[in-house]
Structures are given as C-alpha cells and as structure tokens.
N, C-alpha and C positions, 0 to 999 in steps of 0.2 A: 641429515635427521632433523635438526631442528628447524631448518627448511622446510624440509616436507611437512611437520607439524605446522608451522604457519600457513603453509598454502592450505592443509586442508581446514585451517579455522577460518581463514580468508572464504574458503568456497560455503562453508556452513553458514557463515554471517551472511554470503551470497544470497544462499537459498533463503533465510529468514526475510533479507532485503525485498528481494524479488516476490516473494508471496505477499508481501506489504504493499509493497510499490507499483510492482507490475510493468517496470522499466528496467531493462537490463544495464544501459551505461549508469544510471543513477544507482543501481543496486551493487553492481562492482566498485563505484567510487566510493560508497559509503562503506563496502565490505575491506576496504583499504587499498585495492587497486587504484594504479596511478591513473589519472585522467585521462593521460595521454592514450594508452591501452586498454580501458575502460568497458569500451565496447566487445574487443578482441577476446579479453577475458572472460567476460560474463558468456559470449555465444559459447566459450569452450567450456566453462562450468554448465550450460544448459547440455550441453553434447555428453557430458558425464553420465553414465548411467546412475553413480551414486547421485548426483545432484538431484538428477532427475525423481529418484527416489524419495530422497528428504523431501524435497518440494511437493511433492504428492502427499507425503506422510504430514507435513505443516499445512498442507489445505484442508486435508481430511479432520486436521486439530480445529482447524479453524475457517470450518464448513462454509459459515456465512460470508466469507470473505473472497468479494470479489471485487473487479476494477472499480466499482460505482463506491461499494462501502468502502474500500480502501482510500479512496477518494475522500468521501465525506467524513471519513476519522480523520483524515490528516487537516480536512480543513478545521473541523471541529478542535483537536486536540492540539494540533502542531504548533510546534514553535514561530514565533515571530520576530524573533531576537536578530534574524538577519536583516530584515524589513526595517527595524528600529537603529539597528547599527548603519543601514543606508541613509535613512532619514536624517541623524543624527550627525553623519560623517561632514566635517568642514568643507570637503571638495570631493569629486568623485574617486572613487577609488579605482585603482588601475583596473585592466581589463583581467587580469587573471585571478584578481580577487574577486571580481563583479560574477564570473563564470564558476566560482563555488559558494556563492550566496544560496541558499535554501528561500525562494521566494516563491513557492508554491500558493502560501495564503495570499499572497499578493495579487489584486483584481485589476488594478491600475495604478500605474505612475505617470506623473507629468510636472513639467516644471508649472510654477505660476508666476505671475508678474513680481518683479522685486526680486528673483534669483531663488527663491526657495523651490521646495520640492512636496509637492504632495503624495502619498501612498495609500491607496485605498485597501482595506482588507477585506476578504470575503466574509460576509456576516456569519459569525461561528453557531449563533442560534440556530437560526435559519438551518446550518448544516445538520447542527444536533436532531432538531425538527424530521427533516428528512431522512436522517440516519433512524430515527426512531420508526417513520412510517414505513421504512425499508423492512426493517426488521420485523415489525407487525405483519406485514403482508407474508414475509417468509414463514413466521409462527403459525399464520391464519394456513397457509397451504400445507403446513407439515401437520395440522392438526385434521385440515380436511383428507390428508392421505391416509393417516391416522384411523380415522372414521370409513372410508370406503376400504383399508386393508380388513377392519373390523367386521364389517357387513359382507364382505367377500368370503371373509372365514367361515362366519355365519350361514352364510347361504351353503356354501359348500359341506358343513356338519349336515345340514338339512338333507341334502340330497344324498349322502352317505349315513344311512341309519343305522347299519349294520357294525359301522366300526365303533 
C-alpha cells in the first residue's frame, strides 16, 4: 500500500516537472525515479491516462507555460548552485556526479591557462526581459481576441433585433 502511495506521489511530481521542463528524462529523475530508468518511467507516466489528465490540467492552470517561457523562467530564476560547485571544486568531480548537475543556466565552460575553469552563465536580466516581452505579446493577443469577440457579439445582436 505504501509503495502505491509513493508511486502515485512520484507520478504527480513527474507531471509537475514535465509541464515546467518539457523533458521526459529530466522530469522523471527530478520526480525521484532512478537515472538509469528515468526515460522508461517517464514514458510509462505519459502513457497513463491519469498522468495525461493531470498534465492537461496543469497546463490549463499555467496556460502561458510553453517550452519557450519555461526555458526563460529557468534561465531567469533557476539555481546556479551546481555551476558554483563545479567552479570551486578542487578537482573535476566523477562522471556520475557531473551527470546529476543542473547546468541549464550555463552557456559556456572552458579551461583557462593556468589550470582554472571559466564558467559563463546566461544573462538573467536578458532572460527576464525576453520573458516580459513574451508575456506582453500573449496579453496583447488576448486583448485582441476579447475585442474581436465583443465586436462579433455586438454584430450578432444587430443582426437579430427580435431577440
């Protein structure tokens, strides 16, 4: 019984992460499925009618969330602690550690002369500006759709004076 509850909780977490990240493997891993079978478990979740219903509901709630705005949100507000860990590590971490690092905000990594490492992050301010532009354009489209609906409704009332 406890195992079923844990699986249900993982599947719900998968749905949340999937809506925000748009990546099956990453969402499954963040939800608590093992790295070695994250893709398989994520696909199982997507095949589930319940998970598809939850994902659709979450997308309705977060209607402006699409892959572009989700990515911009991660760049603007995401954590860079893993990049900081990598920069200040005395030596290169093992492969299994590196694979688990969230380096989404990293735009470039290079070794510099003298043995150091240079890590460049994406510009958070630019990401926020682009996110604001995207949200404004969506808002403008909604306003235009509302105006068209109002004009259409007004025209229909004029066509039916007997109502």
